[in-house]
PyMOL Python script that loads the backbone (N, CA, C, O; Angstrom):
from pymol import cmd

cmd.read_pdbstr("""\
ATOM      1  N   UNK A   1       3.851 -31.857 -19.095  1.00  0.00           N
ATOM      2  CA  UNK A   1       4.473 -32.953 -19.237  1.00  0.00           C
ATOM      3  C   UNK A   1       5.341 -32.558 -20.202  1.00  0.00           C
ATOM      4  O   UNK A   1       5.365 -31.734 -21.117  1.00  0.00           O
ATOM      5  N   UNK A   2       6.292 -33.673 -19.567  1.00  0.00           N
ATOM      6  CA  UNK A   2       7.993 -33.083 -20.559  1.00  0.00           C
ATOM      7  C   UNK A   2       7.792 -33.487 -21.860  1.00  0.00           C
ATOM      8  O   UNK A   2       7.090 -34.472 -22.084  1.00  0.00           O
ATOM      9  N   UNK A   3       8.563 -32.560 -23.180  1.00  0.00           N
ATOM     10  CA  UNK A   3       8.448 -33.276 -24.401  1.00  0.00           C
ATOM     11  C   UNK A   3       9.962 -33.650 -24.511  1.00  0.00           C
ATOM     12  O   UNK A   3      10.032 -34.071 -25.666  1.00  0.00           O
ATOM     13  N   UNK A   4      11.069 -33.729 -24.033  1.00  0.00           N
ATOM     14  CA  UNK A   4      11.962 -33.836 -24.399  1.00  0.00           C
ATOM     15  C   UNK A   4      11.616 -35.681 -23.541  1.00  0.00           C
ATOM     16  O   UNK A   4      10.794 -36.020 -22.689  1.00  0.00           O
ATOM     17  N   UNK A   5      13.053 -36.736 -24.547  1.00  0.00           N
ATOM     18  CA  UNK A   5      12.266 -38.134 -24.323  1.00  0.00           C
ATOM     19  C   UNK A   5      13.297 -38.502 -22.883  1.00  0.00           C
ATOM     20  O   UNK A   5      12.853 -39.473 -22.272  1.00  0.00           O
ATOM     21  N   UNK A   6      14.462 -37.949 -22.312  1.00  0.00           N
ATOM     22  CA  UNK A   6      15.132 -38.535 -21.247  1.00  0.00           C
ATOM     23  C   UNK A   6      14.213 -37.254 -20.102  1.00  0.00           C
ATOM     24  O   UNK A   6      14.627 -37.326 -18.945  1.00  0.00           O
ATOM     25  N   UNK A   7      13.222 -36.303 -20.295  1.00  0.00           N
ATOM     26  CA  UNK A   7      12.945 -35.656 -19.434  1.00  0.00           C
ATOM     27  C   UNK A   7      11.803 -36.535 -19.163  1.00  0.00           C
ATOM     28  O   UNK A   7      11.437 -36.641 -17.992  1.00  0.00           O
ATOM     29  N   UNK A   8      11.112 -37.264 -20.207  1.00  0.00           N
ATOM     30  CA  UNK A   8       9.894 -37.871 -19.616  1.00  0.00           C
ATOM     31  C   UNK A   8      10.364 -39.234 -19.310  1.00  0.00           C
ATOM     32  O   UNK A   8       9.315 -39.796 -18.995  1.00  0.00           O
ATOM     33  N   UNK A   9      11.269 -40.067 -19.217  1.00  0.00           N
ATOM     34  CA  UNK A   9      11.691 -40.788 -18.774  1.00  0.00           C
ATOM     35  C   UNK A   9      11.990 -40.806 -17.267  1.00  0.00           C
ATOM     36  O   UNK A   9      11.523 -41.632 -16.484  1.00  0.00           O
ATOM     37  N   UNK A  10      13.189 -39.355 -16.812  1.00  0.00           N
ATOM     38  CA  UNK A  10      12.959 -38.900 -15.382  1.00  0.00           C
ATOM     39  C   UNK A  10      11.951 -38.932 -15.222  1.00  0.00           C
ATOM     40  O   UNK A  10      11.766 -40.132 -15.021  1.00  0.00           O
ATOM     41  N   UNK A  11      10.473 -38.174 -15.104  1.00  0.00           N
ATOM     42  CA  UNK A  11       9.009 -38.447 -14.591  1.00  0.00           C
ATOM     43  C   UNK A  11       8.940 -39.730 -14.252  1.00  0.00           C
ATOM     44  O   UNK A  11       8.567 -40.023 -13.117  1.00  0.00           O
ATOM     45  N   UNK A  12       9.296 -40.739 -15.200  1.00  0.00           N
ATOM     46  CA  UNK A  12       8.518 -42.306 -15.115  1.00  0.00           C
ATOM     47  C   UNK A  12       9.512 -42.515 -13.949  1.00  0.00           C
ATOM     48  O   UNK A  12       9.176 -42.990 -12.865  1.00  0.00           O
ATOM     49  N   UNK A  13      10.263 -42.277 -14.138  1.00  0.00           N
ATOM     50  CA  UNK A  13      11.581 -42.964 -12.979  1.00  0.00           C
ATOM     51  C   UNK A  13      11.327 -41.943 -11.491  1.00  0.00           C
ATOM     52  O   UNK A  13      11.704 -42.576 -10.504  1.00  0.00           O
ATOM     53  N   UNK A  14      10.956 -40.986 -11.245  1.00  0.00           N
ATOM     54  CA  UNK A  14      10.792 -41.071 -10.233  1.00  0.00           C
ATOM     55  C   UNK A  14       9.588 -40.976  -9.854  1.00  0.00           C
ATOM     56  O   UNK A  14       9.238 -40.219  -8.948  1.00  0.00           O
ATOM     57  N   UNK A  15       9.101 -41.448 -10.258  1.00  0.00           N
ATOM     58  CA  UNK A  15       7.548 -41.628  -9.627  1.00  0.00           C
ATOM     59  C   UNK A  15       7.580 -43.063  -9.233  1.00  0.00           C
ATOM     60  O   UNK A  15       6.892 -43.312  -8.243  1.00  0.00           O
ATOM     61  N   UNK A  16       8.253 -44.134  -9.804  1.00  0.00           N
ATOM     62  CA  UNK A  16       8.725 -45.462  -9.300  1.00  0.00           C
ATOM     63  C   UNK A  16       9.565 -45.225  -7.922  1.00  0.00           C
ATOM     64  O   UNK A  16       9.256 -45.913  -6.949  1.00  0.00           O
ATOM     65  N   UNK A  17      10.354 -44.508  -7.839  1.00  0.00           N
ATOM     66  CA  UNK A  17      11.156 -44.565  -6.991  1.00  0.00           C
ATOM     67  C   UNK A  17      10.016 -43.909  -5.746  1.00  0.00           C
ATOM     68  O   UNK A  17       9.734 -44.485  -4.695  1.00  0.00           O
ATOM     69  N   UNK A  18       9.574 -42.796  -6.124  1.00  0.00           N
ATOM     70  CA  UNK A  18       8.499 -42.275  -4.811  1.00  0.00           C
ATOM     71  C   UNK A  18       7.115 -43.107  -4.275  1.00  0.00           C
ATOM     72  O   UNK A  18       6.481 -42.910  -3.239  1.00  0.00           O
ATOM     73  N   UNK A  19       6.893 -44.021  -5.253  1.00  0.00           N
ATOM     74  CA  UNK A  19       5.802 -44.905  -4.810  1.00  0.00           C
ATOM     75  C   UNK A  19       6.685 -46.334  -3.695  1.00  0.00           C
ATOM     76  O   UNK A  19       6.319 -46.682  -2.573  1.00  0.00           O
ATOM     77  N   UNK A  20       7.851 -46.881  -4.482  1.00  0.00           N
ATOM     78  CA  UNK A  20       9.151 -47.627  -3.857  1.00  0.00           C
ATOM     79  C   UNK A  20       8.887 -47.032  -2.213  1.00  0.00           C
ATOM     80  O   UNK A  20       8.147 -47.669  -1.463  1.00  0.00           O
ATOM     81  N   UNK A  21       9.608 -45.681  -1.727  1.00  0.00           N
ATOM     82  CA  UNK A  21       9.415 -45.173  -0.588  1.00  0.00           C
ATOM     83  C   UNK A  21       8.490 -45.118   0.256  1.00  0.00           C
ATOM     84  O   UNK A  21       8.635 -45.416   1.442  1.00  0.00           O
ATOM     85  N   UNK A  22       7.156 -44.626  -0.405  1.00  0.00           N
ATOM     86  CA  UNK A  22       6.424 -44.697   0.105  1.00  0.00           C
ATOM     87  C   UNK A  22       5.490 -45.765   0.477  1.00  0.00           C
ATOM     88  O   UNK A  22       4.576 -45.817   1.301  1.00  0.00           O
ATOM     89  N   UNK A  23       6.004 -46.653  -0.412  1.00  0.00           N
ATOM     90  CA  UNK A  23       5.542 -48.264   0.448  1.00  0.00           C
ATOM     91  C   UNK A  23       6.625 -48.712   1.479  1.00  0.00           C
ATOM     92  O   UNK A  23       6.370 -49.532   2.362  1.00  0.00           O
ATOM     93  N   UNK A  24       7.512 -48.291   1.363  1.00  0.00           N
ATOM     94  CA  UNK A  24       8.897 -48.186   2.724  1.00  0.00           C
ATOM     95  C   UNK A  24       8.797 -47.927   4.044  1.00  0.00           C
ATOM     96  O   UNK A  24       9.168 -48.538   5.046  1.00  0.00           O
ATOM     97  N   UNK A  25       8.087 -46.655   3.818  1.00  0.00           N
ATOM     98  CA  UNK A  25       8.097 -45.988   5.064  1.00  0.00           C
ATOM     99  C   UNK A  25       6.429 -46.004   5.672  1.00  0.00           C
ATOM    100  O   UNK A  25       6.195 -45.592   6.808  1.00  0.00           O
ATOM    101  N   UNK A  26       5.376 -46.508   4.803  1.00  0.00           N
ATOM    102  CA  UNK A  26       4.448 -46.784   5.576  1.00  0.00           C
ATOM    103  C   UNK A  26       4.727 -48.644   6.346  1.00  0.00           C
ATOM    104  O   UNK A  26       4.320 -49.114   7.409  1.00  0.00           O
ATOM    105  N   UNK A  27       5.453 -49.178   5.394  1.00  0.00           N
ATOM    106  CA  UNK A  27       5.587 -50.360   6.213  1.00  0.00           C
ATOM    107  C   UNK A  27       6.280 -50.296   7.603  1.00  0.00           C
ATOM    108  O   UNK A  27       5.989 -50.936   8.613  1.00  0.00           O
ATOM    109  N   UNK A  28       7.080 -49.548   7.458  1.00  0.00           N
ATOM    110  CA  UNK A  28       8.689 -49.001   8.737  1.00  0.00           C
ATOM    111  C   UNK A  28       7.156 -48.473   9.654  1.00  0.00           C
ATOM    112  O   UNK A  28       7.077 -48.901  10.805  1.00  0.00           O
ATOM    113  N   UNK A  29       6.372 -47.868   9.307  1.00  0.00           N
ATOM    114  CA  UNK A  29       4.953 -46.866  10.238  1.00  0.00           C
ATOM    115  C   UNK A  29       4.591 -48.021  11.018  1.00  0.00           C
ATOM    116  O   UNK A  29       4.688 -48.067  12.244  1.00  0.00           O
ATOM    117  N   UNK A  30       4.108 -49.098  10.168  1.00  0.00           N
ATOM    118  CA  UNK A  30       3.074 -49.997  10.680  1.00  0.00           C
ATOM    119  C   UNK A  30       3.912 -50.778  11.964  1.00  0.00           C
ATOM    120  O   UNK A  30       3.355 -50.872  13.058  1.00  0.00           O
ATOM    121  N   UNK A  31       5.100 -51.253  11.777  1.00  0.00           N
ATOM    122  CA  UNK A  31       6.214 -51.609  12.733  1.00  0.00           C
ATOM    123  C   UNK A  31       6.207 -50.882  13.840  1.00  0.00           C
ATOM    124  O   UNK A  31       6.089 -51.263  15.005  1.00  0.00           O
ATOM    125  N   UNK A  32       6.351 -49.724  13.379  1.00  0.00           N
ATOM    126  CA  UNK A  32       6.739 -49.027  14.609  1.00  0.00           C
ATOM    127  C   UNK A  32       5.360 -48.795  15.648  1.00  0.00           C
ATOM    128  O   UNK A  32       5.388 -48.782  16.878  1.00  0.00           O
ATOM    129  N   UNK A  33       4.369 -48.648  14.914  1.00  0.00           N
ATOM    130  CA  UNK A  33       2.929 -49.189  15.653  1.00  0.00           C
ATOM    131  C   UNK A  33       2.565 -50.141  16.282  1.00  0.00           C
ATOM    132  O   UNK A  33       1.713 -50.185  17.169  1.00  0.00           O
ATOM    133  N   UNK A  34       3.200 -50.962  15.851  1.00  0.00           N
ATOM    134  CA  UNK A  34       3.074 -52.218  16.861  1.00  0.00           C
ATOM    135  C   UNK A  34       4.140 -52.224  17.908  1.00  0.00           C
ATOM    136  O   UNK A  34       3.597 -52.595  18.948  1.00  0.00           O
ATOM    137  N   UNK A  35       4.980 -52.064  18.044  1.00  0.00           N
ATOM    138  CA  UNK A  35       5.883 -51.325  19.172  1.00  0.00           C
ATOM    139  C   UNK A  35       4.916 -50.368  20.277  1.00  0.00           C
ATOM    140  O   UNK A  35       4.747 -50.651  21.464  1.00  0.00           O
ATOM    141  N   UNK A  36       4.635 -49.787  19.929  1.00  0.00           N
ATOM    142  CA  UNK A  36       3.882 -48.372  20.695  1.00  0.00           C
ATOM    143  C   UNK A  36       2.390 -49.508  21.336  1.00  0.00           C
ATOM    144  O   UNK A  36       2.079 -49.455  22.526  1.00  0.00           O
ATOM    145  N   UNK A  37       1.780 -50.263  20.538  1.00  0.00           N
ATOM    146  CA  UNK A  37       0.665 -51.215  20.915  1.00  0.00           C
ATOM    147  C   UNK A  37       0.664 -52.066  21.689  1.00  0.00           C
ATOM    148  O   UNK A  37      -0.321 -52.376  22.360  1.00  0.00           O
ATOM    149  N   UNK A  38       2.004 -52.720  21.754  1.00  0.00           N
ATOM    150  CA  UNK A  38       2.266 -53.533  22.584  1.00  0.00           C
ATOM    151  C   UNK A  38       2.857 -52.966  23.916  1.00  0.00           C
ATOM    152  O   UNK A  38       3.062 -53.748  24.845  1.00  0.00           O
ATOM    153  N   UNK A  39       3.150 -51.569  24.050  1.00  0.00           N
ATOM    154  CA  UNK A  39       3.742 -50.795  25.329  1.00  0.00           C
ATOM    155  C   UNK A  39       2.528 -50.685  25.863  1.00  0.00           C
ATOM    156  O   UNK A  39       2.370 -50.915  27.062  1.00  0.00           O
ATOM    157  N   UNK A  40       1.353 -50.268  24.949  1.00  0.00           N
ATOM    158  CA  UNK A  40       0.311 -49.821  25.941  1.00  0.00           C
ATOM    159  C   UNK A  40      -0.549 -50.932  26.771  1.00  0.00           C
ATOM    160  O   UNK A  40      -1.312 -50.781  27.725  1.00  0.00           O
ATOM    161  N   UNK A  41      -0.106 -52.241  25.980  1.00  0.00           N
ATOM    162  CA  UNK A  41      -0.682 -53.376  26.736  1.00  0.00           C
ATOM    163  C   UNK A  41      -0.263 -53.862  27.825  1.00  0.00           C
ATOM    164  O   UNK A  41      -0.759 -54.609  28.667  1.00  0.00           O
ATOM    165  N   UNK A  42       1.183 -53.102  27.653  1.00  0.00           N
ATOM    166  CA  UNK A  42       1.690 -53.832  29.018  1.00  0.00           C
ATOM    167  C   UNK A  42       2.637 -55.145  28.911  1.00  0.00           C
ATOM    168  O   UNK A  42       3.180 -55.684  29.875  1.00  0.00           O
ATOM    169  N   UNK A  43       2.743 -55.598  27.431  1.00  0.00           N
ATOM    170  CA  UNK A  43       3.500 -56.983  27.470  1.00  0.00           C
ATOM    171  C   UNK A  43       4.480 -56.679  26.862  1.00  0.00           C
ATOM    172  O   UNK A  43       4.614 -56.367  25.678  1.00  0.00           O
ATOM    173  N   UNK A  44       5.575 -56.810  28.101  1.00  0.00           N
ATOM    174  CA  UNK A  44       7.251 -56.177  28.054  1.00  0.00           C
ATOM    175  C   UNK A  44       7.476 -57.445  26.536  1.00  0.00           C
ATOM    176  O   UNK A  44       7.614 -56.986  25.402  1.00  0.00           O
ATOM    177  N   UNK A  45       7.475 -58.423  26.696  1.00  0.00           N
ATOM    178  CA  UNK A  45       8.005 -59.819  25.651  1.00  0.00           C
ATOM    179  C   UNK A  45       7.741 -59.086  24.229  1.00  0.00           C
ATOM    180  O   UNK A  45       8.495 -58.820  23.293  1.00  0.00           O
ATOM    181  N   UNK A  46       6.408 -58.877  24.446  1.00  0.00           N
ATOM    182  CA  UNK A  46       5.898 -58.649  23.424  1.00  0.00           C
ATOM    183  C   UNK A  46       6.833 -57.506  22.634  1.00  0.00           C
ATOM    184  O   UNK A  46       7.644 -57.630  21.716  1.00  0.00           O
ATOM    185  N   UNK A  47       6.353 -56.295  23.414  1.00  0.00           N
ATOM    186  CA  UNK A  47       7.399 -55.338  23.121  1.00  0.00           C
ATOM    187  C   UNK A  47       8.676 -55.131  22.646  1.00  0.00           C
ATOM    188  O   UNK A  47       9.237 -54.356  21.871  1.00  0.00           O
ATOM    189  N   UNK A  48       8.919 -55.933  23.250  1.00  0.00           N
ATOM    190  CA  UNK A  48      10.762 -56.625  22.732  1.00  0.00           C
ATOM    191  C   UNK A  48      10.918 -56.784  21.640  1.00  0.00           C
ATOM    192  O   UNK A  48      11.602 -56.050  20.927  1.00  0.00           O
ATOM    193  N   UNK A  49      10.102 -58.129  21.150  1.00  0.00           N
ATOM    194  CA  UNK A  49      10.076 -58.650  20.102  1.00  0.00           C
ATOM    195  C   UNK A  49       9.837 -57.719  18.910  1.00  0.00           C
ATOM    196  O   UNK A  49      10.493 -57.715  17.868  1.00  0.00           O
ATOM    197  N   UNK A  50       8.694 -56.848  19.251  1.00  0.00           N
ATOM    198  CA  UNK A  50       8.075 -55.784  17.878  1.00  0.00           C
ATOM    199  C   UNK A  50       9.322 -54.667  18.204  1.00  0.00           C
ATOM    200  O   UNK A  50       9.472 -53.900  17.253  1.00  0.00           O
ATOM    201  N   UNK A  51       9.887 -54.510  18.898  1.00  0.00           N
ATOM    202  CA  UNK A  51      11.038 -53.267  18.989  1.00  0.00           C
ATOM    203  C   UNK A  51      12.216 -54.122  17.920  1.00  0.00           C
ATOM    204  O   UNK A  51      12.912 -53.465  17.145  1.00  0.00           O
ATOM    205  N   UNK A  52      12.319 -55.608  18.001  1.00  0.00           N
ATOM    206  CA  UNK A  52      13.691 -56.352  17.090  1.00  0.00           C
ATOM    207  C   UNK A  52      13.207 -56.150  15.966  1.00  0.00           C
ATOM    208  O   UNK A  52      14.066 -55.647  15.242  1.00  0.00           O
ATOM    209  N   UNK A  53      12.102 -56.316  15.376  1.00  0.00           N
ATOM    210  CA  UNK A  53      11.137 -56.206  14.203  1.00  0.00           C
ATOM    211  C   UNK A  53      11.253 -55.205  13.622  1.00  0.00           C
ATOM    212  O   UNK A  53      11.792 -55.164  12.517  1.00  0.00           O
ATOM    213  N   UNK A  54      10.674 -53.945  14.356  1.00  0.00           N
ATOM    214  CA  UNK A  54      10.728 -52.425  13.816  1.00  0.00           C
ATOM    215  C   UNK A  54      12.464 -51.883  13.433  1.00  0.00           C
ATOM    216  O   UNK A  54      12.758 -51.105  12.525  1.00  0.00           O
ATOM    217  N   UNK A  55      13.495 -52.580  14.459  1.00  0.00           N
ATOM    218  CA  UNK A  55      14.661 -51.790  14.116  1.00  0.00           C
ATOM    219  C   UNK A  55      14.832 -52.866  12.790  1.00  0.00           C
ATOM    220  O   UNK A  55      14.055 -52.186  12.119  1.00  0.00           O
ATOM    221  N   UNK A  56      15.087 -53.638  12.139  1.00  0.00           N
ATOM    222  CA  UNK A  56      15.577 -54.571  11.212  1.00  0.00           C
ATOM    223  C   UNK A  56      15.065 -53.878   9.833  1.00  0.00           C
ATOM    224  O   UNK A  56      15.702 -53.603   8.816  1.00  0.00           O
ATOM    225  N   UNK A  57      13.556 -53.674  10.181  1.00  0.00           N
ATOM    226  CA  UNK A  57      12.957 -52.702   8.847  1.00  0.00           C
ATOM    227  C   UNK A  57      13.559 -51.259   8.903  1.00  0.00           C
ATOM    228  O   UNK A  57      14.357 -50.921   8.029  1.00  0.00           O
ATOM    229  N   UNK A  58      13.296 -50.625   9.638  1.00  0.00           N
ATOM    230  CA  UNK A  58      14.198 -49.387   9.902  1.00  0.00           C
ATOM    231  C   UNK A  58      15.522 -49.182   9.514  1.00  0.00           C
ATOM    232  O   UNK A  58      15.896 -48.221   8.842  1.00  0.00           O
ATOM    233  N   UNK A  59      16.496 -50.413  10.091  1.00  0.00           N
ATOM    234  CA  UNK A  59      17.903 -50.468   9.046  1.00  0.00           C
ATOM    235  C   UNK A  59      17.782 -50.738   7.738  1.00  0.00           C
ATOM    236  O   UNK A  59      18.628 -50.181   7.039  1.00  0.00           O
ATOM    237  N   UNK A  60      16.716 -51.661   6.982  1.00  0.00           N
ATOM    238  CA  UNK A  60      16.592 -52.386   5.360  1.00  0.00           C
ATOM    239  C   UNK A  60      16.330 -50.814   4.836  1.00  0.00           C
ATOM    240  O   UNK A  60      17.082 -50.378   3.964  1.00  0.00           O
ATOM    241  N   UNK A  61      15.227 -49.938   5.386  1.00  0.00           N
ATOM    242  CA  UNK A  61      15.225 -48.392   4.895  1.00  0.00           C
ATOM    243  C   UNK A  61      16.453 -47.728   4.625  1.00  0.00           C
ATOM    244  O   UNK A  61      16.926 -47.118   3.666  1.00  0.00           O
ATOM    245  N   UNK A  62      16.949 -48.145   6.181  1.00  0.00           N
ATOM    246  CA  UNK A  62      18.247 -46.724   5.696  1.00  0.00           C
ATOM    247  C   UNK A  62      19.230 -46.952   4.979  1.00  0.00           C
ATOM    248  O   UNK A  62      20.105 -46.119   4.741  1.00  0.00           O
ATOM    249  N   UNK A  63      19.193 -48.617   4.359  1.00  0.00           N
ATOM    250  CA  UNK A  63      20.077 -49.265   3.348  1.00  0.00           C
ATOM    251  C   UNK A  63      19.349 -48.869   1.884  1.00  0.00           C
ATOM    252  O   UNK A  63      20.136 -49.132   0.975  1.00  0.00           O
ATOM    253  N   UNK A  64      18.299 -48.411   1.470  1.00  0.00           N
ATOM    254  CA  UNK A  64      18.317 -48.134   0.382  1.00  0.00           C
ATOM    255  C   UNK A  64      17.789 -46.752   0.419  1.00  0.00           C
ATOM    256  O   UNK A  64      17.466 -45.991  -0.493  1.00  0.00           O
ATOM    257  N   UNK A  65      17.784 -46.668   1.263  1.00  0.00           N
ATOM    258  CA  UNK A  65      18.445 -44.639   1.025  1.00  0.00           C
ATOM    259  C   UNK A  65      17.116 -44.023   1.506  1.00  0.00           C
ATOM    260  O   UNK A  65      17.214 -42.808   1.333  1.00  0.00           O
ATOM    261  N   UNK A  66      15.535 -44.430   2.203  1.00  0.00           N
ATOM    262  CA  UNK A  66      14.538 -43.818   2.233  1.00  0.00           C
ATOM    263  C   UNK A  66      14.872 -43.088   3.748  1.00  0.00           C
ATOM    264  O   UNK A  66      14.547 -41.903   3.828  1.00  0.00           O
ATOM    265  N   UNK A  67      15.382 -43.598   4.727  1.00  0.00           N
ATOM    266  CA  UNK A  67      16.085 -42.808   6.256  1.00  0.00           C
ATOM    267  C   UNK A  67      17.191 -42.421   6.105  1.00  0.00           C
ATOM    268  O   UNK A  67      17.856 -43.229   5.458  1.00  0.00           O
ATOM    269  N   UNK A  68      17.916 -41.231   6.505  1.00  0.00           N
ATOM    270  CA  UNK A  68      19.398 -40.625   6.877  1.00  0.00           C
ATOM    271  C   UNK A  68      19.489 -41.834   7.759  1.00  0.00           C
ATOM    272  O   UNK A  68      18.520 -42.548   8.019  1.00  0.00           O
ATOM    273  N   UNK A  69      20.561 -42.001   8.150  1.00  0.00           N
ATOM    274  CA  UNK A  69      21.164 -42.921   9.385  1.00  0.00           C
ATOM    275  C   UNK A  69      20.867 -42.562  10.924  1.00  0.00           C
ATOM    276  O   UNK A  69      20.489 -43.160  11.931  1.00  0.00           O
ATOM    277  N   UNK A  70      21.307 -41.051  10.498  1.00  0.00           N
ATOM    278  CA  UNK A  70      20.871 -40.372  12.191  1.00  0.00           C
ATOM    279  C   UNK A  70      19.162 -39.927  12.544  1.00  0.00           C
ATOM    280  O   UNK A  70      18.636 -39.340  13.489  1.00  0.00           O
ATOM    281  N   UNK A  71      18.734 -40.425  11.498  1.00  0.00           N
ATOM    282  CA  UNK A  71      16.914 -40.504  11.608  1.00  0.00           C
ATOM    283  C   UNK A  71      16.917 -41.553  12.112  1.00  0.00           C
ATOM    284  O   UNK A  71      16.432 -41.652  13.239  1.00  0.00           O
ATOM    285  N   UNK A  72      17.643 -43.076  11.239  1.00  0.00           N
ATOM    286  CA  UNK A  72      16.953 -44.014  11.980  1.00  0.00           C
ATOM    287  C   UNK A  72      17.753 -44.686  13.596  1.00  0.00           C
ATOM    288  O   UNK A  72      17.472 -45.611  14.358  1.00  0.00           O
ATOM    289  N   UNK A  73      18.588 -43.881  13.558  1.00  0.00           N
ATOM    290  CA  UNK A  73      19.234 -43.971  15.175  1.00  0.00           C
ATOM    291  C   UNK A  73      18.077 -43.234  15.538  1.00  0.00           C
ATOM    292  O   UNK A  73      17.036 -43.808  15.217  1.00  0.00           O
ATOM    293  N   UNK A  74      17.980 -42.502  15.920  1.00  0.00           N
ATOM    294  CA  UNK A  74      16.757 -41.517  16.789  1.00  0.00           C
ATOM    295  C   UNK A  74      15.875 -42.232  16.907  1.00  0.00           C
ATOM    296  O   UNK A  74      15.430 -42.673  17.967  1.00  0.00           O
ATOM    297  N   UNK A  75      15.450 -42.472  15.679  1.00  0.00           N
ATOM    298  CA  UNK A  75      14.403 -43.665  15.878  1.00  0.00           C
ATOM    299  C   UNK A  75      14.015 -45.125  16.990  1.00  0.00           C
ATOM    300  O   UNK A  75      13.047 -45.309  17.727  1.00  0.00           O
ATOM    301  N   UNK A  76      15.043 -45.853  16.752  1.00  0.00           N
ATOM    302  CA  UNK A  76      15.267 -46.638  17.205  1.00  0.00           C
ATOM    303  C   UNK A  76      15.940 -46.372  18.886  1.00  0.00           C
ATOM    304  O   UNK A  76      15.927 -47.207  19.790  1.00  0.00           O
ATOM    305  N   UNK A  77      16.385 -45.261  18.939  1.00  0.00           N
ATOM    306  CA  UNK A  77      16.683 -44.907  20.911  1.00  0.00           C
ATOM    307  C   UNK A  77      15.778 -44.431  21.054  1.00  0.00           C
ATOM    308  O   UNK A  77      15.626 -44.499  22.274  1.00  0.00           O
ATOM    309  N   UNK A  78      14.569 -43.698  20.468  1.00  0.00           N
ATOM    310  CA  UNK A  78      13.250 -43.670  21.058  1.00  0.00           C
ATOM    311  C   UNK A  78      12.312 -44.967  21.264  1.00  0.00           C
ATOM    312  O   UNK A  78      11.711 -45.007  22.337  1.00  0.00           O
ATOM    313  N   UNK A  79      12.143 -45.887  20.484  1.00  0.00           N
ATOM    314  CA  UNK A  79      11.540 -46.708  20.596  1.00  0.00           C
ATOM    315  C   UNK A  79      11.939 -47.797  21.647  1.00  0.00           C
ATOM    316  O   UNK A  79      11.081 -48.410  22.282  1.00  0.00           O
ATOM    317  N   UNK A  80      13.158 -47.988  21.785  1.00  0.00           N
ATOM    318  CA  UNK A  80      14.295 -49.012  22.993  1.00  0.00           C
ATOM    319  C   UNK A  80      13.910 -48.307  23.977  1.00  0.00           C
ATOM    320  O   UNK A  80      12.997 -48.800  24.641  1.00  0.00           O
ATOM    321  N   UNK A  81      14.363 -47.164  24.340  1.00  0.00           N
ATOM    322  CA  UNK A  81      14.022 -46.077  25.302  1.00  0.00           C
ATOM    323  C   UNK A  81      12.693 -46.416  25.913  1.00  0.00           C
ATOM    324  O   UNK A  81      12.751 -46.682  27.113  1.00  0.00           O
ATOM    325  N   UNK A  82      11.527 -46.465  25.360  1.00  0.00           N
ATOM    326  CA  UNK A  82       9.944 -46.298  25.821  1.00  0.00           C
ATOM    327  C   UNK A  82       9.846 -48.487  26.021  1.00  0.00           C
ATOM    328  O   UNK A  82       9.312 -49.136  26.921  1.00  0.00           O
ATOM    329  N   UNK A  83      10.304 -48.787  25.263  1.00  0.00           N
ATOM    330  CA  UNK A  83      10.252 -50.328  25.977  1.00  0.00           C
ATOM    331  C   UNK A  83      11.297 -50.374  27.433  1.00  0.00           C
ATOM    332  O   UNK A  83      10.965 -50.923  28.484  1.00  0.00           O
ATOM    333  N   UNK A  84      12.432 -49.759  27.227  1.00  0.00           N
ATOM    334  CA  UNK A  84      12.925 -50.170  28.490  1.00  0.00           C
ATOM    335  C   UNK A  84      12.276 -49.581  29.934  1.00  0.00           C
ATOM    336  O   UNK A  84      12.561 -49.923  31.082  1.00  0.00           O
ATOM    337  N   UNK A  85      11.198 -48.465  29.418  1.00  0.00           N
ATOM    338  CA  UNK A  85      10.764 -48.183  30.699  1.00  0.00           C
ATOM    339  C   UNK A  85       9.701 -48.316  31.175  1.00  0.00           C
ATOM    340  O   UNK A  85       8.969 -47.622  31.881  1.00  0.00           O
ATOM    341  N   UNK A  86       9.632 -49.745  30.520  1.00  0.00           N
ATOM    342  CA  UNK A  86       8.003 -50.214  30.936  1.00  0.00           C
ATOM    343  C   UNK A  86       8.437 -51.128  32.624  1.00  0.00           C
ATOM    344  O   UNK A  86       9.517 -51.636  32.928  1.00  0.00           O
ATOM    345  N   UNK A  87       7.385 -51.074  33.299  1.00  0.00           N
ATOM    346  CA  UNK A  87       7.698 -51.330  34.432  1.00  0.00           C
ATOM    347  C   UNK A  87       7.664 -53.342  34.506  1.00  0.00           C
ATOM    348  O   UNK A  87       7.944 -53.925  35.553  1.00  0.00           O
TER     349      UNK A  87
END
""", "prot")
cmd.dss("prot")
cmd.show_as("cartoon", "prot")
cmd.util.cbc("prot")
cmd.orient("prot")
């Protein structure tokens, strides 16, 4: 454990940020899973709605610095491609 006061604070702050980032990433993964579940069920309307919600969550995560913007773009692109490929 750190002995210096500022180092102790850094440990606490980094733990808080790690917890926040983990919560945001988990939330994003849940929304992405909903898109794939809708695709598997074959419901295009539900898939499009889930895609819209997932894109919103990814954008929020990017604005908070959890994901890099290129990562978000790649994920949204893959999801969009999968939804558009539905018959």
